[in-house]
N, C-alpha and C positions, 0 to 999 in steps of 0.2 A: 364366600364360596371358594375364592382363591386360596385363602388361608387353609381351609379344609382340605383342598386338593394337595397343597403343599405338605400338610401333616400326613395325609394318607401316602404321598410319595416317600416321605421319610420312613414311615412304618414299614413299607414294601421293601425299601432298601435294607432296613435293618433285619427283616426276615430273611432276605436273600443272603445277606452277610453271615447271619447266625447258622443258616442252613448250610452254608458252604464250609464254615469253620467250626462247626459244632463240635467236632472230635477234638480240636485243640483246646476248646474251653472245657471239654469233659476231662482231658488229660491234666490241665491245669487244676481242676477242681479236686482230682485224685492226689496230686502232689500236695496241695494245700491241706488236704484232709489228713494225709500221712504225716506231714510236718507238725500240724496242731496236735495230732495223737502223740507224737513222740515227745513233744513238749509237755504234754499233760501226764503222760504215763512214765516217761523216763527222764525227768528234769535233771539238768546238770547240778553239780554241787558247786555253788558260787560262794566266794568269800566276799562278804560285805565289805564296803569300802567308805571311808570318809570322803567328802568332796574336797580334795586338795590336789595340787599339781603333782604331788608325790604318788598319787594313785590314778592313773589315767584311766583305767577301765577295770571292771571286775575281772579277775583272773578265774578261768574256768577249770575245775578239776573234773575230768571225766573218769569214771571208774573204767578199768581195763576189762575187768570180768563182773558179769552180772548174772541174774537168773535168765535173761534173755540172751546174753552173750557169754556162755559158760566157759568158752575157750578161745585162745588166741594162738595163731600159728606163725611162726618165724621160719619162712621159707629160705633154703640155702644159707642158714645161720652159721653152719660150720661144715667142715669136711673131715670125715674120719675114715681110717682103715682098721683092719683087724688088730686088736690089742693097743690101740692108741689110747693114751690116758688124757682126760680133760678135767678141769675144774669149772663147775657151773656155779655162779652166785647170783643171787636175787635179793632185792630189798623191796619189801611189800608193806603196805600199811592197809588196815582193814576197818570197816565199821563195826564189825561183830567177830566173834571167833569163827575163822574159816580154815578148811583144809584145802590146800592147793597141791597138785601134783605136776611133774614134768616128765615128758616123754620125748624120745627121739623117733624119727620116722625116716625110712630108706625111700629111694626112688621106686621100689617095689611095693611100697606101702606096709613094710615090716614095721612093727612098733615095738620100741625098747623102753619099758619103764626105767626112769633114772632115779626119781626119788619123790617123796611126798612130805609136806610139812604141815603143822598146825599153827596158824598165825593167831596171836591174840590181838584184840583191838588196842591200838596204840597210834597216836597222832604221828609220832616221829617215825614209826615204822620199825621193822625188824629185818635183820639181814640173815640170810641163810645160805649155806654152800654144800656142795658134795663133789668128791672126787670119784670119777667113774671111768671105766673102759668100755669099748665098743667091740663086739664080735664080727663086725663087718662094716660095710659102707653105710653111712647116715649123713644126712645133711640137713634135715628140718628138725626144728624143736616145737613142741606143742606144750602150752601151760593151760591147765584147765582146773576148774572147781572140782573137787572130789565130791561126788554126789553122796547125799545121805537120803536113802530112799524115804525114810520116815518124815524127814523135814522138807525136802526139796519140792514137794507137791503142795505144801501148805501155802495159801494165799498170802500169809503175813510174811513168809520167808522172803527176804530181799537182800541178798549178799551183794557187797560192793567191795572189790579188790583193786587197789591202786598199785600198779607196778612202777616203782620209782626208778629202778634200774635192773637190767637183766643181762648178763653177759657170760661168755664162755671163753676159756683160756687153754690152749694146748700146753701140756706139761712135758718137761724134759726128764721123764722117768720111764723105765723099762719093765719094772716089775711091780707087783702088788704091794710087796714090802716097802719098796721106795715111795710108792704113792702114799700109803697110810702114814709114813714117817714124815711127810711134809708138815711144815709149821701151818697152823690155821691163819687165814687172811685177817689182817687188821683193817677194818672198814670204818670210815669216819661217820658217825651219827652223833650230833651235838645234843646235849641235854639242856633243858630250861629250868631256871629256878625263878621263884617269885619273891622279889626283894620288897619289903614293906617300908615305905618311908613316911616320915612325919615331917610336916612343913616347919620351916624354921620361923622365928619370931618377926623378921623384917618382912611383914606383909604390907604391901601398899594397897589399902582398901579402895582408894580413889580410882585405881586402874584395874580393880579386881585381881591384882598380882599376887601369886604365891611362889615360894621358892623351896626346893628340896636340894640337900646335899647328899652325895654318896660317894663311896669309893668302890671302884669296879672290881668285882670278884669274878668276872667273866670276860669273854671275848667280843660280845656285840649285844646291842639291845634289840629285842624283837618287837616289843609292844608296851604300851602303857595302859593300866587298868585304873579307872577312877569312878567316883560316884558323885552325885549332886541333884540339885532340883532344877527343872526346866519350867520357866514361866513363859507362856506364849510361844512364839516361833519366829521365823524370819531368817535373814541372811547374815546376821551379825557374825563377824569372824572372831573366833577364839584360836589360840594357838599354845602349843608346848615347844619349848625352845631348850636346846642342850648347849651348855657352855663348859669349856675347860676351866677348872677351879684350882687355885693355888691355896693349899691347905696351911701354908706358913704365913702368907701376907693377908690371907682371908679375903682375897680378891678373885674375881672371874675375869676371863677375857671379854673383851667389848663385843666381838663378833661371835654369833652363835655358830656352832658346828653343824647343827641340824635344826630345822624349824618345820613342824608339821601342824598346819591349820585345819580347822573344821568349822562348819557353820551350825547354827542352832537347829536348823531344820534336819540336819544329818544325824543328830544325836540318837534318835530312836532306832535308826538303822544300825547303830554301833553297839546297842544293848545286848548283853549275853545273859546266860541262864542264871548267873548269880544276882542279876539285877544291876550290876555295874556296867560301865561302858568300856569298851576295848578299842584302843586306837593303834593301828600299825605304826610303829616308829623304829625303823631300822637304822642303826648306825654302829660301826665298829668301835670298840673300846680298847683302851690299853689296860692290861690287868695291873691293879694297884694304883691306877690314876685316879685323880679326884675330879668329880664333875658337878655341875649345878643344873638343876632342871627348873625351868620357870614356866608357870602358867600365866598367860596374859589375855585379858579380854579387851573389848572395844574400848577406845578412849572415852567415848560418850555413852554412858550407860542408859539404855531404854528402860524406864520403869516398869514398862508393861511386858517386854520381851527380853528376857536375859537368862543366863545359866550361872549358878553359884554352885561351887565345888562343896562337897559334904564329906562325912566319914564313909570308909569303905563298907560295902555290904558283905558280911562274912559270917560264917559259923564260929561262935565263941564258946568254949567250954566254961561254963559258970565256975567251976572249981579253979580254973586258971585264968580268970578274967584279966585282960589287959586292955590298955587304951586303944582305941581303933585309929589306925593310920589313915592318911587320905590319898595315898598313891601307891599302887604296885608297879614295879618295874620288872619286866620279864626279860631276864638276861640269859643269854645263850653261851654255853661253854662247849668248846670243840673237844672231840675225843682226843686222848693224849696217849701216845705209845709210851709204855713204861713210865708214864706219869710226867713225860718231858715234852716230846715233840708233838705238836698239834696237827691234826688232820682236818682239813675242810670237809663239810659234808659230802660224802660220795667219793672221796679220796681213798684210796686203798694200797696196802703194801701186801703182795701175795707171793707165795714161794712157788717158784716154777720148777724146782729141783736143783739145778746148778746155780742159779741166781735168784734174787728177789727182784720183783717189779713194783715200782711205785707208779700209779696212775691217777690222773685227775682230768676231768672235762666239764664243761658247762652242762647244767641240767635243763636250762630254759625254763625255770621256774623261780619264784621269789627267793629260794634258798641260794641262789647265785649271788644275790647281794650280801646275805649273811657270811659268804665265804671270802669277802673282801677284807684285807688286813688294814688298809686306810683308804679314805675316799674324801675328795672335797664335796662341798655342799650340794652342787647340782647333780651328783651321781645318784641315779635312782635305778630301780628295776621297773622297765617300761612293760607294763602288762599287755599292751597291744601287740608290741613287736617280740615280746618275750626275751628280751636281752637287756643287759646293763647298759644304760646310756649316760651321757653328760652333756652339758651345754657346750656350744662351740665358742668357748671363751678361753683366751690364753691362760695357761696355768692350771686348768681343771684337771684333775687326775684321779686315777684309782690304782691301788697297789695290792699285790698279792704276796703271801709268804708261803713258801713250800719247804717243808721239813720232811726229809725222806727216811728219817729214824736212824739211819747209819750212813756213813760216808757213801756217796754215789760214784760209781765207776764213769757213768756219762749221764747227762741231763739233756732232754730234748724238749723243745716247745714248738708248737704249730698253732698260729693264731691267724684267722682271716678277719680283716676289718670290714665292718658293715658299710657299704658305700664304695665308691670308686675314686675318691678324691686322694691323689697322691700327696704324700708328705704332710698329711693331716694329723697323723698320730706319731708320736715318738715313743718307741717301746725300749726299755732298757732293763738290764738286770744288774744285780749286785750280790756279792756274797756276804757283805757286812752293813749294807744299807748306808754306806758312806761313799764308796767309790763305785760309780755307775759306768757301764759301757752300752753303747747303742746296739740293738738287735737289728740286723739287716732285713730288709723286705724285698720282695719281687712282685712285679705286676703280672698278673695272671692274664690269659687270654681273654677271659671274661670281663677284664677290666678291674677285678678285685685286687686288693692289696694283701699279700700274705706274708706274715713274719715267720722266719725259720731260725732255730738256734740248736746247735749241737755243742754242748759244753762238756769237755773232758773233766773227770774228777782229779783231785789232788791228795786223795787218801785222808783227807781231814774235813772238806766241806760237806755238810749235809743240809745246809739251808740256802736257799735261793730266793731273793727278792725280785719280783718283777713289777715294773711301774710303767703305766700308759698315761701319757700327758699329751693334752690337746695343743698343738703348735701351729695350726692352720689359721686361715683368715678368720677373724671374728665375725659372727653372724648372730643376728638378734633372734633367729629361729634355727631349727635344725638340731642335730645332734651327733655325737660321735660314740663308737662302741664296737663290739666284736660280735659277730654271729657264730664264729668257732673259736675255741680256745682250749687246748689241751696240753698236758704235760706228761712225759713218761721218763723214768729214770731207772737205769740198771744199777741194782745195789748189791754189793758183795754179801754173801752169807757168813763171811769170816767177821769176827769182831776185832 
């Protein structure tokens, strides 16, 4: 009987508790329902990842414009007066063919149409710009999907627009004629080529090792594509390793430049539409340099659980049959101004009227790693923090190369270190990659470390190398990096 009384007591207390706090449980239920509905109806676009230290977490790309979110408002984005001239630039990628329009809005809710564009589906995206003037005071910009009444109501219509960059620049012009006479902006968007490789004869069957040799015809590796047979499963680790190769002595360096591992259980998550596997493998290359790629399996092969490389799956024209390779290297090449000076993704050179302006800043997505000119092996794009990071080991470094197209009049750099440890990063610049000078830093009130550089031109220099090296105390865990990094340069229009 005592136990029954205790049980009834507990039930009564639970009833009182639920009665008193029922509204809170109801609100929690509503939030959970809304969250689950959002995940089911509007899932994020997620890039699948191999299980490796180079890919700490899935990087989420959320579309900026969708059927449910057809417009995006940038409040107080600029400030205009009557007859002011501006250049608006936008870099967009889309899943399907989409029309996008941009409008300005005043404080009185007056709407000024600026421009509209049609974007074709393209993974790397497309850049568009327009020069416009304002008849009065405007401060907000609106970007929206241009509705097609015949299509927008259809259930299958599912637009996705990703805004990679969107900015506006005031121009130093007075008349419409001066405005239309401006040079078009040169905007950096890299191209990707697919290099087919055939493994060389020196294959070590006992360790499942294969090797490929290639000469770089681009600026960086983006990914590797391969095929093969999966037997069983498990956590056996396989890896691709990149080495510098001497084409004269026929030897490669002993230490790999880059190593990306994956496990057997992760392979099916890496499969793409062709049937091959795609492994992210980012690393900067030297154009014309020779490299060796190695595939290495576990030292002790499990006869029941293993992976063996095979021929690439691809469409072959029977009239032009050729032997199938066993590795695709996806190589990125940066945009080049006049075929010479390379521009990182997102960097631009725009005509302001009296001067040209070169501008670059971090994008906080994986393309930031592709924009590096050199990097030590520990340097990665951290997908959780959305910044480039490196191990806190002496000598670990990353390097940029900025080419402004024409000699610059002055070059300015502004970078903020992630974290508040003083004297942890040494930031240097060089005009020739041989003679380096340290860039000074200041400690902000927040405790953050900020590096500032203003470099006058010499009428000749148009290339600046910037190198960040870890010089702090060595630590087994932790990282170094920048959460802000931007470059601006004033460039003369005179040749």
